[in-house]
All heavy atoms as a GROMACS GRO file, in nm:
protein
  521
    1MET      N    1   0.104   4.998   1.053
    1MET     CA    2   0.082   5.110   0.965
    1MET      C    3  -0.051   5.088   0.892
    1MET      O    4  -0.076   4.983   0.836
    1MET     CB    5   0.195   5.121   0.864
    1MET     CG    6   0.178   5.237   0.770
    1MET     SD    7   0.319   5.258   0.662
    1MET     CE    8   0.256   5.182   0.516
    2VAL      N    9  -0.132   5.188   0.889
    2VAL     CA   10  -0.259   5.183   0.819
    2VAL      C   11  -0.241   5.244   0.680
    2VAL      O   12  -0.183   5.351   0.666
    2VAL     CB   13  -0.368   5.261   0.896
    2VAL    CG1   14  -0.497   5.263   0.819
    2VAL    CG2   15  -0.387   5.200   1.034
    3THR      N   16  -0.288   5.175   0.579
    3THR     CA   17  -0.276   5.224   0.442
    3THR      C   18  -0.395   5.313   0.410
    3THR      O   19  -0.509   5.273   0.426
    3THR     CB   20  -0.273   5.106   0.343
    3THR    OG1   21  -0.162   5.024   0.375
    3THR    CG2   22  -0.260   5.155   0.201
    4PHE      N   23  -0.365   5.433   0.365
    4PHE     CA   24  -0.469   5.526   0.323
    4PHE      C   25  -0.505   5.497   0.179
    4PHE      O   26  -0.417   5.489   0.092
    4PHE     CB   27  -0.418   5.670   0.337
    4PHE     CG   28  -0.514   5.772   0.283
    4PHE    CD1   29  -0.630   5.802   0.352
    4PHE    CD2   30  -0.488   5.837   0.164
    4PHE    CE1   31  -0.719   5.896   0.302
    4PHE    CE2   32  -0.575   5.931   0.114
    4PHE     CZ   33  -0.692   5.960   0.182
    5ILE      N   34  -0.632   5.480   0.151
    5ILE     CA   35  -0.679   5.459   0.015
    5ILE      C   36  -0.749   5.587  -0.028
    5ILE      O   37  -0.855   5.620   0.024
    5ILE     CB   38  -0.774   5.338   0.006
    5ILE    CG1   39  -0.701   5.213   0.055
    5ILE    CG2   40  -0.824   5.320  -0.138
    5ILE    CD1   41  -0.788   5.092   0.068
    6ALA      N   42  -0.686   5.658  -0.122
    6ALA     CA   43  -0.731   5.793  -0.156
    6ALA      C   44  -0.861   5.798  -0.235
    6ALA      O   45  -0.934   5.896  -0.226
    6ALA     CB   46  -0.621   5.865  -0.234
    7SER      N   47  -0.888   5.694  -0.312
    7SER     CA   48  -1.006   5.701  -0.398
    7SER      C   49  -1.053   5.561  -0.435
    7SER      O   50  -0.982   5.463  -0.418
    7SER     CB   51  -0.973   5.777  -0.527
    7SER     OG   52  -0.880   5.703  -0.604
    8ARG      N   53  -1.173   5.556  -0.488
    8ARG     CA   54  -1.226   5.429  -0.536
    8ARG      C   55  -1.142   5.379  -0.653
    8ARG      O   56  -1.122   5.259  -0.670
    8ARG     CB   57  -1.373   5.448  -0.578
    8ARG     CG   58  -1.438   5.326  -0.633
    8ARG     CD   59  -1.446   5.221  -0.525
    8ARG     NE   60  -1.467   5.091  -0.584
    8ARG     CZ   61  -1.514   4.988  -0.518
    8ARG    NH1   62  -1.544   4.999  -0.392
    8ARG    NH2   63  -1.530   4.874  -0.578
    9ARG      N   64  -1.092   5.471  -0.733
    9ARG     CA   65  -1.008   5.433  -0.847
    9ARG      C   66  -0.883   5.359  -0.800
    9ARG      O   67  -0.841   5.261  -0.863
    9ARG     CB   68  -0.970   5.555  -0.928
    9ARG     CG   69  -0.883   5.521  -1.046
    9ARG     CD   70  -0.852   5.642  -1.131
    9ARG     NE   71  -0.768   5.601  -1.241
    9ARG     CZ   72  -0.704   5.685  -1.317
    9ARG    NH1   73  -0.715   5.814  -1.300
    9ARG    NH2   74  -0.628   5.641  -1.416
   10ALA      N   75  -0.823   5.406  -0.691
   10ALA     CA   76  -0.704   5.340  -0.638
   10ALA      C   77  -0.736   5.197  -0.596
   10ALA      O   78  -0.661   5.103  -0.626
   10ALA     CB   79  -0.648   5.419  -0.520
   11LEU      N   80  -0.847   5.177  -0.529
   11LEU     CA   81  -0.888   5.043  -0.488
   11LEU      C   82  -0.920   4.957  -0.610
   11LEU      O   83  -0.880   4.840  -0.617
   11LEU     CB   84  -1.009   5.051  -0.394
   11LEU     CG   85  -1.056   4.918  -0.336
   11LEU    CD1   86  -0.946   4.850  -0.256
   11LEU    CD2   87  -1.178   4.940  -0.250
   12ASP      N   88  -0.988   5.014  -0.707
   12ASP     CA   89  -1.020   4.940  -0.830
   12ASP      C   90  -0.892   4.898  -0.904
   12ASP      O   91  -0.883   4.784  -0.952
   12ASP     CB   92  -1.108   5.023  -0.923
   12ASP     CG   93  -1.250   5.040  -0.870
   12ASP    OD1   94  -1.290   4.963  -0.781
   12ASP    OD2   95  -1.319   5.131  -0.920
   13ASP      N   96  -0.795   4.988  -0.912
   13ASP     CA   97  -0.669   4.955  -0.979
   13ASP      C   98  -0.597   4.842  -0.906
   13ASP      O   99  -0.543   4.750  -0.970
   13ASP     CB  100  -0.578   5.077  -0.990
   13ASP     CG  101  -0.620   5.175  -1.099
   13ASP    OD1  102  -0.706   5.138  -1.183
   13ASP    OD2  103  -0.568   5.287  -1.099
   14ALA      N  104  -0.595   4.847  -0.774
   14ALA     CA  105  -0.531   4.742  -0.695
   14ALA      C  106  -0.601   4.608  -0.718
   14ALA      O  107  -0.535   4.506  -0.742
   14ALA     CB  108  -0.531   4.778  -0.547
   15CYS      N  109  -0.732   4.607  -0.714
   15CYS     CA  110  -0.808   4.483  -0.735
   15CYS      C  111  -0.787   4.429  -0.876
   15CYS      O  112  -0.776   4.307  -0.895
   15CYS     CB  113  -0.956   4.507  -0.706
   15CYS     SG  114  -0.991   4.534  -0.532
   16GLN      N  115  -0.780   4.518  -0.974
   16GLN     CA  116  -0.758   4.475  -1.112
   16GLN      C  117  -0.620   4.411  -1.128
   16GLN      O  118  -0.606   4.308  -1.195
   16GLN     CB  119  -0.773   4.593  -1.208
   16GLN     CG  120  -0.771   4.552  -1.353
   16GLN     CD  121  -0.890   4.466  -1.390
   16GLN    OE1  122  -1.002   4.496  -1.355
   16GLN    NE2  123  -0.865   4.359  -1.462
   17LEU      N  124  -0.518   4.471  -1.068
   17LEU     CA  125  -0.385   4.411  -1.076
   17LEU      C  126  -0.381   4.275  -1.007
   17LEU      O  127  -0.318   4.182  -1.058
   17LEU     CB  128  -0.280   4.504  -1.014
   17LEU     CG  129  -0.242   4.628  -1.094
   17LEU    CD1  130  -0.132   4.706  -1.022
   17LEU    CD2  131  -0.198   4.593  -1.234
   18ILE      N  132  -0.447   4.263  -0.894
   18ILE     CA  133  -0.452   4.134  -0.824
   18ILE      C  134  -0.521   4.030  -0.911
   18ILE      O  135  -0.474   3.916  -0.923
   18ILE     CB  136  -0.522   4.149  -0.687
   18ILE    CG1  137  -0.435   4.231  -0.593
   18ILE    CG2  138  -0.553   4.012  -0.627
   18ILE    CD1  139  -0.504   4.276  -0.465
   19ALA      N  140  -0.630   4.069  -0.976
   19ALA     CA  141  -0.703   3.976  -1.063
   19ALA      C  142  -0.618   3.934  -1.183
   19ALA      O  143  -0.620   3.818  -1.224
   19ALA     CB  144  -0.833   4.039  -1.111
   20ASN      N  145  -0.542   4.027  -1.239
   20ASN     CA  146  -0.463   3.999  -1.359
   20ASN      C  147  -0.328   3.934  -1.331
   20ASN      O  148  -0.280   3.856  -1.413
   20ASN     CB  149  -0.440   4.126  -1.440
   20ASN     CG  150  -0.566   4.179  -1.503
   20ASN    OD1  151  -0.663   4.108  -1.518
   20ASN    ND2  152  -0.565   4.307  -1.537
   21PHE      N  153  -0.265   3.969  -1.217
   21PHE     CA  154  -0.127   3.926  -1.193
   21PHE      C  155  -0.110   3.839  -1.068
   21PHE      O  156   0.000   3.791  -1.042
   21PHE     CB  157  -0.034   4.048  -1.183
   21PHE     CG  158  -0.026   4.125  -1.311
   21PHE    CD1  159  -0.106   4.236  -1.332
   21PHE    CD2  160   0.059   4.086  -1.412
   21PHE    CE1  161  -0.100   4.307  -1.450
   21PHE    CE2  162   0.066   4.156  -1.532
   21PHE     CZ  163  -0.014   4.268  -1.551
   22GLY      N  164  -0.216   3.822  -0.991
   22GLY     CA  165  -0.208   3.737  -0.871
   22GLY      C  166  -0.100   3.783  -0.776
   22GLY      O  167  -0.092   3.900  -0.739
   23ALA      N  168  -0.013   3.689  -0.738
   23ALA     CA  169   0.093   3.718  -0.641
   23ALA      C  170   0.194   3.821  -0.692
   23ALA      O  171   0.267   3.880  -0.612
   23ALA     CB  172   0.166   3.589  -0.604
   24ASP      N  173   0.198   3.843  -0.822
   24ASP     CA  174   0.292   3.940  -0.880
   24ASP      C  175   0.231   4.079  -0.895
   24ASP      O  176   0.292   4.166  -0.957
   24ASP     CB  177   0.340   3.890  -1.016
   24ASP     CG  178   0.424   3.765  -1.005
   24ASP    OD1  179   0.495   3.750  -0.903
   24ASP    OD2  180   0.419   3.682  -1.097
   25ALA      N  181   0.113   4.102  -0.839
   25ALA     CA  182   0.045   4.230  -0.855
   25ALA      C  183   0.127   4.346  -0.797
   25ALA      O  184   0.135   4.452  -0.859
   25ALA     CB  185  -0.092   4.226  -0.789
   26GLY      N  186   0.187   4.327  -0.683
   26GLY     CA  187   0.269   4.432  -0.623
   26GLY      C  188   0.387   4.468  -0.710
   26GLY      O  189   0.422   4.586  -0.725
   27MET      N  190   0.449   4.366  -0.770
   27MET     CA  191   0.562   4.391  -0.859
   27MET      C  192   0.517   4.467  -0.984
   27MET      O  193   0.586   4.558  -1.031
   27MET     CB  194   0.627   4.258  -0.899
   27MET     CG  195   0.749   4.276  -0.986
   27MET     SD  196   0.882   4.374  -0.911
   27MET     CE  197   0.932   4.263  -0.782
   28GLU      N  198   0.400   4.434  -1.036
   28GLU     CA  199   0.348   4.505  -1.153
   28GLU      C  200   0.322   4.652  -1.119
   28GLU      O  201   0.352   4.741  -1.199
   28GLU     CB  202   0.219   4.439  -1.203
   28GLU     CG  203   0.157   4.507  -1.322
   28GLU     CD  204   0.243   4.509  -1.448
   28GLU    OE1  205   0.333   4.425  -1.461
   28GLU    OE2  206   0.217   4.596  -1.533
   29ALA      N  207   0.268   4.678  -1.001
   29ALA     CA  208   0.246   4.816  -0.959
   29ALA      C  209   0.380   4.890  -0.948
   29ALA      O  210   0.390   5.007  -0.987
   29ALA     CB  211   0.171   4.820  -0.826
   30ALA      N  212   0.482   4.821  -0.897
   30ALA     CA  213   0.615   4.883  -0.885
   30ALA      C  214   0.672   4.915  -1.022
   30ALA      O  215   0.731   5.023  -1.042
   30ALA     CB  216   0.709   4.790  -0.809
   31VAL      N  217   0.655   4.825  -1.118
   31VAL     CA  218   0.703   4.848  -1.254
   31VAL      C  219   0.633   4.970  -1.315
   31VAL      O  220   0.696   5.055  -1.378
   31VAL     CB  221   0.682   4.722  -1.342
   31VAL    CG1  222   0.702   4.752  -1.490
   31VAL    CG2  223   0.774   4.611  -1.296
   32ARG      N  224   0.502   4.978  -1.292
   32ARG     CA  225   0.427   5.093  -1.345
   32ARG      C  226   0.471   5.223  -1.278
   32ARG      O  227   0.480   5.328  -1.344
   32ARG     CB  228   0.278   5.070  -1.328
   32ARG     CG  229   0.227   4.958  -1.416
   32ARG     CD  230   0.082   4.931  -1.397
   32ARG     NE  231   0.040   4.814  -1.473
   32ARG     CZ  232  -0.081   4.791  -1.516
   32ARG    NH1  233  -0.178   4.878  -1.492
   32ARG    NH2  234  -0.108   4.682  -1.584
   33ALA      N  235   0.499   5.217  -1.149
   33ALA     CA  236   0.546   5.336  -1.078
   33ALA      C  237   0.681   5.382  -1.133
   33ALA      O  238   0.701   5.502  -1.158
   33ALA     CB  239   0.557   5.308  -0.928
   34GLU      N  240   0.772   5.288  -1.152
   34GLU     CA  241   0.903   5.323  -1.206
   34GLU      C  242   0.893   5.381  -1.347
   34GLU      O  243   0.963   5.476  -1.380
   34GLU     CB  244   0.996   5.202  -1.205
   34GLU     CG  245   1.032   5.154  -1.066
   34GLU     CD  246   1.099   5.262  -0.983
   34GLU    OE1  247   1.191   5.331  -1.032
   34GLU    OE2  248   1.056   5.280  -0.867
   35GLY      N  249   0.805   5.324  -1.428
   35GLY     CA  250   0.784   5.377  -1.563
   35GLY      C  251   0.733   5.520  -1.559
   35GLY      O  252   0.779   5.605  -1.636
   36ALA      N  253   0.639   5.546  -1.469
   36ALA     CA  254   0.586   5.682  -1.456
   36ALA      C  255   0.696   5.778  -1.410
   36ALA      O  256   0.706   5.891  -1.460
   36ALA     CB  257   0.469   5.684  -1.358
   37ARG      N  258   0.778   5.733  -1.316
   37ARG     CA  259   0.888   5.818  -1.268
   37ARG      C  260   0.987   5.846  -1.380
   37ARG      O  261   1.033   5.960  -1.397
   37ARG     CB  262   0.959   5.754  -1.150
   37ARG     CG  263   1.067   5.845  -1.093
   37ARG     CD  264   1.126   5.793  -0.968
   37ARG     NE  265   1.198   5.669  -0.994
   37ARG     CZ  266   1.267   5.606  -0.902
   37ARG    NH1  267   1.273   5.652  -0.779
   37ARG    NH2  268   1.330   5.495  -0.932
   38ASP      N  269   1.018   5.744  -1.458
   38ASP     CA  270   1.112   5.763  -1.570
   38ASP      C  271   1.060   5.863  -1.672
   38ASP      O  272   1.138   5.933  -1.736
   38ASP     CB  273   1.140   5.629  -1.639
   38ASP     CG  274   1.220   5.533  -1.553
   38ASP    OD1  275   1.279   5.577  -1.451
   38ASP    OD2  276   1.223   5.413  -1.587
   39ARG      N  277   0.927   5.870  -1.687
   39ARG     CA  278   0.866   5.965  -1.779
   39ARG      C  279   0.845   6.102  -1.715
   39ARG      O  280   0.794   6.194  -1.780
   39ARG     CB  281   0.731   5.911  -1.830
   39ARG     CG  282   0.745   5.791  -1.922
   39ARG     CD  283   0.612   5.747  -1.980
   39ARG     NE  284   0.512   5.713  -1.880
   39ARG     CZ  285   0.500   5.596  -1.818
   39ARG    NH1  286   0.585   5.499  -1.844
   39ARG    NH2  287   0.404   5.575  -1.730
   40GLY      N  288   0.877   6.116  -1.586
   40GLY     CA  289   0.862   6.242  -1.516
   40GLY      C  290   0.720   6.270  -1.471
   40GLY      O  291   0.686   6.384  -1.439
   41ASN      N  292   0.636   6.167  -1.467
   41ASN     CA  293   0.496   6.184  -1.429
   41ASN      C  294   0.482   6.154  -1.279
   41ASN      O  295   0.457   6.040  -1.238
   41ASN     CB  296   0.407   6.090  -1.512
   41ASN     CG  297   0.261   6.120  -1.493
   41ASN    OD1  298   0.219   6.171  -1.390
   41ASN    ND2  299   0.181   6.085  -1.592
   42VAL      N  300   0.499   6.256  -1.199
   42VAL     CA  301   0.499   6.241  -1.054
   42VAL      C  302   0.364   6.192  -1.002
   42VAL      O  303   0.358   6.108  -0.911
   42VAL     CB  304   0.538   6.374  -0.985
   42VAL    CG1  305   0.526   6.366  -0.835
   42VAL    CG2  306   0.678   6.414  -1.026
   43LEU      N  307   0.254   6.243  -1.057
   43LEU     CA  308   0.122   6.203  -1.009
   43LEU      C  309   0.097   6.054  -1.029
   43LEU      O  310   0.048   5.986  -0.940
   43LEU     CB  311   0.012   6.285  -1.076
   43LEU     CG  312   0.011   6.434  -1.042
   43LEU    CD1  313  -0.097   6.505  -1.123
   43LEU    CD2  314  -0.010   6.454  -0.894
   44ARG      N  315   0.130   6.003  -1.148
   44ARG     CA  316   0.110   5.860  -1.174
   44ARG      C  317   0.209   5.776  -1.093
   44ARG      O  318   0.176   5.667  -1.048
   44ARG     CB  319   0.124   5.829  -1.323
   44ARG     CG  320   0.017   5.893  -1.407
   44ARG     CD  321  -0.125   5.858  -1.365
   44ARG     NE  322  -0.156   5.719  -1.395
   44ARG     CZ  323  -0.262   5.654  -1.348
   44ARG    NH1  324  -0.347   5.715  -1.270
   44ARG    NH2  325  -0.283   5.530  -1.378
   45PHE      N  326   0.331   5.826  -1.072
   45PHE     CA  327   0.427   5.756  -0.987
   45PHE      C  328   0.369   5.738  -0.847
   45PHE      O  329   0.367   5.627  -0.794
   45PHE     CB  330   0.560   5.834  -0.980
   45PHE     CG  331   0.652   5.781  -0.875
   45PHE    CD1  332   0.722   5.662  -0.896
   45PHE    CD2  333   0.668   5.847  -0.754
   45PHE    CE1  334   0.807   5.612  -0.797
   45PHE    CE2  335   0.753   5.798  -0.656
   45PHE     CZ  336   0.823   5.680  -0.677
   46CYS      N  337   0.318   5.846  -0.790
   46CYS     CA  338   0.259   5.840  -0.655
   46CYS      C  339   0.138   5.747  -0.653
   46CYS      O  340   0.118   5.671  -0.557
   46CYS     CB  341   0.222   5.978  -0.606
   46CYS     SG  342   0.365   6.085  -0.575
   47HIS      N  343   0.057   5.752  -0.757
   47HIS     CA  344  -0.061   5.666  -0.766
   47HIS      C  345  -0.020   5.519  -0.761
   47HIS      O  346  -0.072   5.442  -0.680
   47HIS     CB  347  -0.137   5.695  -0.896
   47HIS     CG  348  -0.249   5.600  -0.921
   47HIS    ND1  349  -0.371   5.611  -0.859
   47HIS    CD2  350  -0.258   5.491  -1.002
   47HIS    CE1  351  -0.451   5.512  -0.900
   47HIS    NE2  352  -0.384   5.439  -0.988
   48TRP      N  353   0.076   5.479  -0.843
   48TRP     CA  354   0.114   5.338  -0.848
   48TRP      C  355   0.189   5.295  -0.723
   48TRP      O  356   0.177   5.180  -0.680
   48TRP     CB  357   0.193   5.308  -0.976
   48TRP     CG  358   0.103   5.311  -1.094
   48TRP    CD1  359   0.107   5.400  -1.198
   48TRP    CD2  360  -0.008   5.226  -1.121
   48TRP    NE1  361   0.005   5.374  -1.286
   48TRP    CE2  362  -0.068   5.267  -1.242
   48TRP    CE3  363  -0.065   5.117  -1.054
   48TRP    CZ2  364  -0.178   5.205  -1.296
   48TRP    CZ3  365  -0.176   5.055  -1.109
   48TRP    CH2  366  -0.231   5.098  -1.228
   49ARG      N  367   0.262   5.385  -0.660
   49ARG     CA  368   0.326   5.351  -0.532
   49ARG      C  369   0.219   5.325  -0.426
   49ARG      O  370   0.231   5.234  -0.346
   49ARG     CB  371   0.420   5.464  -0.487
   49ARG     CG  372   0.547   5.475  -0.565
   49ARG     CD  373   0.633   5.356  -0.546
   49ARG     NE  374   0.658   5.342  -0.403
   49ARG     CZ  375   0.758   5.277  -0.348
   49ARG    NH1  376   0.843   5.214  -0.423
   49ARG    NH2  377   0.773   5.271  -0.219
   50GLN      N  378   0.114   5.406  -0.427
   50GLN     CA  379   0.004   5.384  -0.334
   50GLN      C  380  -0.062   5.250  -0.362
   50GLN      O  381  -0.096   5.176  -0.270
   50GLN     CB  382  -0.099   5.496  -0.343
   50GLN     CG  383  -0.213   5.473  -0.247
   50GLN     CD  384  -0.326   5.570  -0.263
   50GLN    OE1  385  -0.354   5.616  -0.374
   50GLN    NE2  386  -0.393   5.601  -0.154
   51ILE      N  387  -0.078   5.216  -0.489
   51ILE     CA  388  -0.139   5.089  -0.525
   51ILE      C  389  -0.055   4.974  -0.471
   51ILE      O  390  -0.110   4.874  -0.422
   51ILE     CB  391  -0.155   5.077  -0.679
   51ILE    CG1  392  -0.244   5.188  -0.733
   51ILE    CG2  393  -0.209   4.941  -0.718
   51ILE    CD1  394  -0.376   5.205  -0.662
   52GLU      N  395   0.076   4.985  -0.476
   52GLU     CA  396   0.164   4.883  -0.417
   52GLU      C  397   0.127   4.860  -0.270
   52GLU      O  398   0.114   4.746  -0.225
   52GLU     CB  399   0.310   4.928  -0.422
   52GLU     CG  400   0.381   4.906  -0.550
   52GLU     CD  401   0.526   4.944  -0.535
   52GLU    OE1  402   0.603   4.862  -0.480
   52GLU    OE2  403   0.562   5.056  -0.574
   53ARG      N  404   0.114   4.969  -0.196
   53ARG     CA  405   0.082   4.958  -0.053
   53ARG      C  406  -0.057   4.901  -0.030
   53ARG      O  407  -0.079   4.822   0.063
   53ARG     CB  408   0.098   5.095   0.014
   53ARG     CG  409   0.243   5.142   0.015
   53ARG     CD  410   0.262   5.269   0.095
   53ARG     NE  411   0.199   5.385   0.033
   53ARG     CZ  412   0.256   5.461  -0.059
   53ARG    NH1  413   0.378   5.435  -0.100
   53ARG    NH2  414   0.193   5.565  -0.108
   54VAL      N  415  -0.153   4.938  -0.113
   54VAL     CA  416  -0.289   4.884  -0.102
   54VAL      C  417  -0.287   4.733  -0.126
   54VAL      O  418  -0.351   4.658  -0.053
   54VAL     CB  419  -0.385   4.955  -0.198
   54VAL    CG1  420  -0.520   4.884  -0.203
   54VAL    CG2  421  -0.403   5.101  -0.159
   55ILE      N  422  -0.211   4.689  -0.225
   55ILE     CA  423  -0.203   4.546  -0.255
   55ILE      C  424  -0.146   4.469  -0.137
   55ILE      O  425  -0.197   4.363  -0.101
   55ILE     CB  426  -0.122   4.523  -0.384
   55ILE    CG1  427  -0.202   4.572  -0.505
   55ILE    CG2  428  -0.083   4.376  -0.399
   55ILE    CD1  429  -0.122   4.579  -0.634
   56VAL      N  430  -0.043   4.521  -0.076
   56VAL     CA  431   0.014   4.456   0.041
   56VAL      C  432  -0.089   4.445   0.152
   56VAL      O  433  -0.104   4.341   0.217
   56VAL     CB  434   0.140   4.532   0.091
   56VAL    CG1  435   0.185   4.483   0.226
   56VAL    CG2  436   0.252   4.518  -0.010
   57THR      N  437  -0.165   4.550   0.173
   57THR     CA  438  -0.269   4.550   0.276
   57THR      C  439  -0.378   4.448   0.244
   57THR      O  440  -0.420   4.371   0.330
   57THR     CB  441  -0.331   4.690   0.292
   57THR    OG1  442  -0.227   4.782   0.330
   57THR    CG2  443  -0.440   4.692   0.397
   58LEU      N  444  -0.423   4.446   0.119
   58LEU     CA  445  -0.528   4.352   0.080
   58LEU      C  446  -0.482   4.207   0.088
   58LEU      O  447  -0.562   4.118   0.115
   58LEU     CB  448  -0.576   4.383  -0.062
   58LEU     CG  449  -0.653   4.514  -0.081
   58LEU    CD1  450  -0.682   4.537  -0.228
   58LEU    CD2  451  -0.780   4.514   0.000
   59ALA      N  452  -0.354   4.183   0.065
   59ALA     CA  453  -0.299   4.047   0.068
   59ALA      C  454  -0.272   3.996   0.208
   59ALA      O  455  -0.256   3.876   0.229
   59ALA     CB  456  -0.173   4.041  -0.016
   60SER      N  457  -0.272   4.085   0.307
   60SER     CA  458  -0.240   4.047   0.444
   60SER      C  459  -0.355   3.969   0.509
   60SER      O  460  -0.472   4.005   0.493
   60SER     CB  461  -0.211   4.173   0.527
   60SER     OG  462  -0.190   4.137   0.662
   61ASP      N  463  -0.320   3.866   0.581
   61ASP     CA  464  -0.420   3.788   0.656
   61ASP      C  465  -0.445   3.847   0.795
   61ASP      O  466  -0.540   3.808   0.861
   61ASP     CB  467  -0.372   3.644   0.673
   61ASP     CG  468  -0.372   3.568   0.542
   61ASP    OD1  469  -0.450   3.605   0.452
   61ASP    OD2  470  -0.294   3.472   0.529
   62GLU      N  471  -0.359   3.938   0.837
   62GLU     CA  472  -0.368   4.000   0.968
   62GLU      C  473  -0.438   4.135   0.960
   62GLU      O  474  -0.420   4.208   0.863
   62GLU     CB  475  -0.231   4.018   1.028
   62GLU     CG  476  -0.155   3.889   1.049
   62GLU     CD  477  -0.220   3.799   1.153
   62GLU    OE1  478  -0.265   3.852   1.256
   62GLU    OE2  479  -0.227   3.677   1.128
   63PRO      N  480  -0.517   4.170   1.062
   63PRO     CA  481  -0.577   4.303   1.063
   63PRO      C  482  -0.467   4.409   1.078
   63PRO      O  483  -0.367   4.387   1.145
   63PRO     CB  484  -0.670   4.303   1.185
   63PRO     CG  485  -0.627   4.187   1.268
   63PRO     CD  486  -0.556   4.091   1.178
   64VAL      N  487  -0.489   4.523   1.012
   64VAL     CA  488  -0.392   4.633   1.016
   64VAL      C  489  -0.461   4.752   1.079
   64VAL      O  490  -0.572   4.788   1.041
   64VAL     CB  491  -0.344   4.667   0.874
   64VAL    CG1  492  -0.247   4.784   0.878
   64VAL    CG2  493  -0.280   4.546   0.810
   65GLY      N  494  -0.396   4.816   1.175
   65GLY     CA  495  -0.453   4.935   1.238
   65GLY      C  496  -0.550   4.898   1.347
   65GLY      O  497  -0.556   4.787   1.397
   66THR      N  498  -0.632   4.992   1.383
   66THR     CA  499  -0.729   4.976   1.491
   66THR      C  500  -0.848   4.892   1.442
   66THR      O  501  -0.904   4.918   1.337
   66THR     CB  502  -0.781   5.113   1.539
   66THR    OG1  503  -0.670   5.191   1.577
   66THR    CG2  504  -0.875   5.098   1.655
   67VAL      N  505  -0.882   4.792   1.519
   67VAL     CA  506  -0.998   4.709   1.486
   67VAL      C  507  -1.110   4.749   1.579
   67VAL      O  508  -1.098   4.744   1.700
   67VAL     CB  509  -0.965   4.559   1.503
   67VAL    CG1  510  -1.088   4.475   1.474
   67VAL    CG2  511  -0.850   4.520   1.413
   68HIS      N  512  -1.223   4.791   1.523
   68HIS     CA  513  -1.337   4.837   1.603
   68HIS      C  514  -1.439   4.730   1.616
   68HIS      O  515  -1.466   4.654   1.533
   68HIS     CB  516  -1.401   4.961   1.539
   68HIS     CG  517  -1.311   5.079   1.537
   68HIS    ND1  518  -1.297   5.164   1.642
   68HIS    CD2  519  -1.226   5.124   1.442
   68HIS    CE1  520  -1.210   5.258   1.612
   68HIS    NE2  521  -1.166   5.235   1.490
   0.00000   0.00000   0.00000
């Protein structure tokens, strides 16, 4: 599965969480997503869920998708 990165902000947020939380960055993104969902903020929920997926992709040692 190839992870779609919608914006530079999404990539920046993922990198910032990795810098601040290391191996727990994905969990932090999940916590933020759940908080946004609990507040009824669908856009921020989707944003943080995407960040979770970006973090997993960035942490992977294996290429994902088509390699050119």
